[in-house]
N, C-alpha and C positions, 0 to 999 in steps of 0.2 A: 508506429503503433497508434492506433485510434482509440480514444476513450469514449464510451457511450455512458453519459453522466445523467443521473436521475437525483433529484433533491426533494426530500419529503421529511419535514420535521426539524430542519436546520433554520437558524435565523437568516435574515437577509444578508447577503454578501455575495461576492463574486466567486463562489465556489468553483464553478466550472473553469475559470482562468487559473485559480490556484491549483486545481487538479491537472491542467494542461502543463503548467510550469513544472510541477512535481514529476509528471510523467517524462517530460523532456530531460530533466535533471537525472532521473533514474536511468534513462536510456543512455545518457552520456557516460555513466559509470558501468552500465550493463549493456554492452553493445548488441546483445542478442535481441533486445527490445527495439532496435533500429531496423524494423521490417514492416513495410507498408501493409503486409498481409495480416498483421496482428491486430486484434481488436480485444478490448477488455471492458467490462462493464463496472461501473462504480456507483454505488448507491450511498448517498448521504442520507441516513435515516435516524430512527429513534432507538433507545435502548430496548424498548419493547419488541421491535422487529428484529434486532440483532439477537436478543435473548431467544426469540422463537427460532431463528435460524440456527443459532448455536446449539439449542436443545435438539432440534430435528436432525442436524447433520453432524454434529460433533458429540452429541449426547452429554452436553454440559449445560446445566439448568441455571444459566446466569448469562447477563450481557457481558460483552467484552468490547474493547475499544475498536478493533478492526478484525474482520473475518476475511479470509483469503480462500478462494476455491479454485485451485489451478485446474486447467483442462488439458494441459500439455505436459508430458514428462520432460525433464530437463534435456535428455539426450534428443528427443524429438525437436525441441526448440533449437538446439544447437545445430541440428541437421536441416532446418527449415530453409528452404530456398527463397530468393526474393520473388520468384514467379510462381503463380498458381492462385487458387481461390483464397478468399479470406479464412483466416484461422483464429478461433477463439482461444485466447490465452487464459482467461478465467474471469472470475467475478470477485469484486471486493464490496464490502459493506462496512461503513463507518457509523458508530453509534454516537449520536450527539451528546447525550447526557454524560456518558463515560468519558468522551474526549474533552468536554468542557471541564469536568471535574478534575481530570488528570492535568490539564493545562493550568488550572488554577493552583493545584498542588505543586507543580513544577515551576510556577511563576513565569510561564511563557504564554504568549498570545495563542488564541484558539486556532488561528490560521497557521501559525508555525507548527503547532502540535498536529493539526490535521495534515499539513504537508509531510510531516515526518511519517505519519501513519500511512499515508498514501505511498511513499517511498517504500516503507517497510512492507506494505502489502504487495506492491508491484514486484519487489524482490523475491517474495514468496511465490508469486505466480511464475516468476523466471526460474524457479527451482532452488532457490536459496532457503536455508533453514538455520535455526539456532538452538535446536533442542537435543541433538545427539552428542555434541561435544563443545568444549570451551573454544577450541580452534574454529569450529564451524560458527559459533556465535561471534567470535571476534572478527572473522572474515566478513560476515553479513553486516555487522556493525560498522566496519570500515567503509563498506560500500555505502551505507546510510549516511555516515559522516561526510563522505565525499560528495554525495548528491545534495545533501542539505547545504554544504558549503557553496555549491553553485547557485543556491537560492538565497545566500546571505544569512542562513540560519545556523546558529551556534551548535557545536557538538552536544547532542542531547545526553551523551554518556559522559561528558567531561567531569562530572562530579565524582565519578568512580576512580579517577586516576590520581 
């Protein structure tokens, strides 16, 4: 999977390298993402931009930490062969101010929290969700925890156990 990364409104940092590492860690736990045909866009942006996207596409009039816009159904992703033209997996947008505030509240670094949100968003693009059942949420969280462990990042859900 290739990430097309754009940065607008985030502080200086090696966000592209972080995103690439998070993408590789996610693919290690979600093998459907190991396909050279797949591309995803990742926008590091502001709360203002994410708020506008959230309002336009989800009809929620507020910013959020990460937005995921999948372009493939899970079954189509599972059936995707290695040969053929590029396929757009979807788009992600991370809101700087919300991410920074959450990182502070959780007492974690901004880069660790951003990595978590990238993993979370990529799993959404791969067809995982956490809203329909506790079992679904637990399965997605387990994938997140496994991917983050590959990055040396502690379990972000550990305080609930």
